[in-house]
C-alpha atoms as one frame of an Amber mdcrd trajectory, in Angstrom:
protein
  32.061 103.228 -18.892  29.308 100.498 -17.819  32.426  97.043 -18.414  34.391
  99.633 -16.729  32.635 100.175 -13.857  31.562  96.354 -13.186  36.005  95.497
 -13.044  35.820  97.643 -10.783  33.243  96.147  -8.854  34.712  92.476  -9.537
  37.982  93.869  -8.314  36.503  95.544  -5.241  35.111  91.790  -3.727  38.141
  89.028  -4.164  38.809  88.530  -0.799  42.782  90.062   0.886  44.511  87.837
   2.127  45.014  88.861   5.252  47.842  88.454   8.129  46.281  85.518  10.476
  45.514  83.705   6.883  49.299  84.746   5.881  51.090  84.152   8.906  49.591
  80.290   8.719  50.818  79.999   5.319  54.410  81.189   6.481  54.506  78.867
   9.495  53.140  76.065   7.404  55.330  76.448   4.845  57.972  75.349   7.440
  60.544  71.973   6.670  61.319  71.431  10.341  60.632  72.022  14.440  63.694
  74.276  13.955  62.187  76.229  11.058  58.928  76.388  12.772  60.611  78.415
  15.573  62.804  79.986  13.094  59.698  81.362  11.547  57.606  82.071  14.985
  60.173  84.809  15.826  60.954  86.935  13.178  56.929  86.806  12.989  57.691
  87.906  16.975  60.262  90.236  16.328  58.021  91.108  13.480  54.839  92.272
  15.283  56.833  93.812  18.271  59.448  96.200  15.589  55.952  98.001  13.839
  54.187 100.361  15.649  51.543  99.804  17.698  48.245 102.029  15.280  50.427
 100.229  11.824  49.934  96.559  13.365  46.212  96.801  13.540  45.067  99.502
  10.902  43.489  98.434   7.750
């Protein structure tokens, strides 16, 4: 039982990937300026398609 609680607490301490970290990594993967612009447009469209309360919830 003690081992299970320790593992659960360790899992909670792992950092969660935030949206900004995901977006930065996604944009950094662009191979050229056109790919970067396409990826930026995708992220912009994604942000406008999600309801506001879901965009900024934890």
